[in-house]
N, C-alpha and C positions, 0 to 999 in steps of 0.2 A: 364506691359502686364496689360489689361483690361478685366475684367465679369461681367455679367446681371445677373440678374434676370429677367425674364418677367414672372410676374401668368398673366391670363386672370381673368380678375371681372366678371362671372361669377357666381359668389357662397365663400362661405368660405374654404377658401386650407384645404386641406386633408391632413393628414399622409405621403404621397407616397409626394402632393408638397413638405410640411415645411423639408424632409427626400432632398431633391431636393437642394434646396432654401440653406440646410446648411449645402452640401458641394460644388454646388458652391460657399459660404463666403466660408468657411474654405477653400476653394484652392486659392484664391487671396489673401486674409489678409498674407495664409505664404509665398505669393509670395513676397510679400505687391507688391501689386499689386493695380490697384482702380477699384473701386466695381460699377453698373452703376444699375437702376431699370428703371423696361422699363414697363407697364401697356402697351398691347394685346386688345387692344377692338377693334378689330376686326367687331367681331358678332355684329350690330347695335340690337340684334333684346336680343339677352342673357345680352349685357353689361350691368353693373350697376357702377356710380358713387360712388355709394356709398359703394358695393365692392371694389371696388379700395380705398377710404378712411379704408372698415377695415383690406387689406390686409397690407396698410403700417403702420399701428395700430399694427395686427400682428407680424407682420420681427419687429417691436422692441421691442417688449414684448419676443420672443425672445432671445433675445441680440445681432439679426443680422442688421445693420448697412451698409447705399452706403452712396458713394462721388459724386453720383451728377444722377441725376432721367432726363433719357429719353425723354421726348417726348411720349403723349398715343398715339398710333396710328393710332388714331381715329380725330387726330387733321393734319396725312400725305398728307394726299391725293394729292397733287400737287406734294410733293414728286416724289410715289408709277407713277401718273400718269405720268411725266418725264422721269423715265425710261420704262415706258412699250410705253414714245413714241419711245423709243432708240431700243426696238426689234421690232416696231415697220418701221422704218427706216434701222433695216435688212431687212426685209421679213419675221421675225420669228412667225409673231403672224400671226391668224383668227379666224373667229366670229365661232362659233359652237352653233348648233341651235338642240343639239339634248336633249328631253324629261327627263327625268328620270330615268321611267321606261323603255325611250329606253339602256343608259347607261349601265343598270341592268339587263335584257337579259340576257336570260338564254343560249343563242347561243353567246353575249358575249367572248373577249374576256377574258382569264384569263393566271393571272400570277400563279406560284408553287406553291402559297402557297391559292390561294383561289379570291387573290384580283382583281378587274373587271378592263382590261387594256384598254386603251382607243380608237377605233377601228381604229380612219381616216377615220372614216365618214365621217367630213364636208373639206376635208381637202385639198381637190383638187376641191369641186365645182369651178360653176362657177359663172360669173357676176349674167349673168343669171336667173341661177333657186339660188343663195341668195336671189337675189329680188325679189323669189319667194315666201319665207317664211315670217310666218308669226310668228313663236317666237322670242323675241327679245334675243342674243343671249351675251355667257358666251362665256368669246376669249384664246384661248391655245396655247405653243408656240412649237414650232414646232422639237420637240429633235431626234438630230440626233445619225447616231444611232452606238456611243462608247461607250465604258468604261468606268468607273469614277470610281479610285481605290485612297483608303485614307485606314491611318489606329485610328484609333479611340482608345482615351489615356485608355476608356474601356472591350470595343470588340473587342480589336485590325484589324492586316485588312481587308480591306472593297475592294470590289467587286463587278460594278450595271451597267451591263446594260441596260440604261433608258426608250432604244425601246420596251424595252423584260421586264421591270420589271412598267413599268409604263405607259409608251407611252403620247403623246401632251398632257399637263398637262395644269392648267385654273392657269390664272393669275389676270380675271376680271372677275368676277359672272355676268351675267341675270343680280342684280340688282343694280349692275357702281361700288359694294366692291369689293379694290382689295384681290384680295385672298396669302394668310397667307405667303405663298413657296417667290410668290412677298416682300415681304411689308416688311418678318423678317432679308429679303439679306442686302434687303435697309440701311434697321434700322441698321444690324450689322456693312453693311459698314460704310455708315455714320457715327459714334456717337464712329468706330476705335478699332469695339472689338477682340478682339488676343486671349478668348477664351468664349465654349459656351459650359455652364455644363447642362445636363436635362435628362426628362425617357428618358433610350430604347428605348419607341415607337414610338419617332420621330429618329427612325436610318431609316429610309425608306427614309426619306423628304433629308438629309444632301448631298446623289449624285445630286441630284434633283440641291441645290442649288448651296453645289462647284460648280454643272456646269453655271451656272447664276451669278458666282461671274467672274465666266471667258471670260463669254458675257461680262460683265460689267469692267473688267482691274483691278477689286477689287483684294486684295488677302484676301485670305480665313482666320477663326481664328482658331482653334486644337478645338478638338472637345473631349467633356469626357459625353459619356451614361450613362449615371448609372442604376442600376437593380433600377425594378416595385418591388415594394412593397405591396405581396398580401395577402389575405387572408387566413386562413387555410383551408378554402376548394378551395384556389386555385384562385378565381375569385378574380379580380381587383378591388381596389381601384375604386368612382366614386365619383366626389362631389353632382352628382346629387342622390347618396344614403347613403349623408351625414355620411360616416362611419369616424370614428376617425376622426370628422373635429372639425377647431378648435375652434368654441362653445364649442364644448362637452368636448375635452382637457382641454380650458380655465377653465368650473368650475368646474374640479378634478386632473390638478395638478400645479404646481412649471413649472417656466419655466427652469427651473436646473433640473429635475426629467425629462420630456417628453427630452428635449434633452439628457438624460444620455440614458436614454432610445432607442435614433436614434443612438448614439456616438456605444453603443453596437452593433445594428444592421450592422453600418456600419464597425467594426474592430477595434475600434478606443480606444474598452477598454473591455476590459475582461470581467465585468462583466457592470451594471443598472443603478451604482449611481450617485448620480447628480451630473450635471458640469453645470460649464456655456460655453457657445456659444465659446468666451476669451481664457476660458483655453483650448481645445480642435487642437489651430494650431496649435503648437511644437508638437502634438501627428500627423499632417494630413501627408499623403500622398498615392496617389492612388496606388499603388500599396497593401493596408491595405484593398481596397474598395472589397467588394466579386465581383464575375465572376456570372452571372446567378439570377433568381427570387429569394427574399429575402422573409421568409411565417413567417406573425408577427405571433407572437404567441398566440392562444387562453386567455391567461392573462397578455398582454399586460400589461394594464392599472393595473392589478392591486398590491397594497401597494401607489399607488397615492394617499396622500393627496385628503380627501377629505373636501372642504367647505361651511361652515353649508351656 
């Protein structure tokens, strides 16, 4: 089996990123599989090469190694373009000229969770109507009105009707950058990835990606969407707010102390005793991973070794 960790180089990893990386690594190592690293630097405005290098150093500090590194997404536009062309050949994509304000208009359709669904405003424009548009278009894929079902390794059985939960989604942005949904399917398929471990905030992307796997004729990986770590007030951790990021953590603790606290949160040991990542491999089981959000104790970092 082959797993991967795919961080975005938009800042230092925070505790939630580290938690996901640890579980992905333990799952692969417990199965004797192959671990890949992929730098997801699709966003040219926020991605930095210095952050990518820091990610590698931080993973190494934690004791999380990898068996190969996939090419960064910023280098793979020709691959994405070839798959974009396959969608075009099948008549599955079309240009969308809607502005951000039009997409978020109060009258736009919404899913049950409040997510804005694409109305299909540009789906059936005539050639003449398209020629009259002045905006540079994004490109959307036509989703069928079908139910996509799968079993997540953490969250259990899932079923989603694409037309009702996301609508036609973007595969290439108006600035020419290929969208995450297309890029990640190409990368996982061509990298022979068989297992994807990521945060449950990405669970909603899975049906779209499974459908793209089927359109391209690729086998899909098994997904494990791990619980999010949240602050005591229920707030999600964020790179932007530097919540318990690696800079702060490395200044206050040893790798073993940090891994020990995370192992306790993951249900892999009863207490926060310091432990090496390698020593957790024999204890790892997906059955032990909690379901639902994990609240970080307010005293999470109490007792960490403080460096001068």
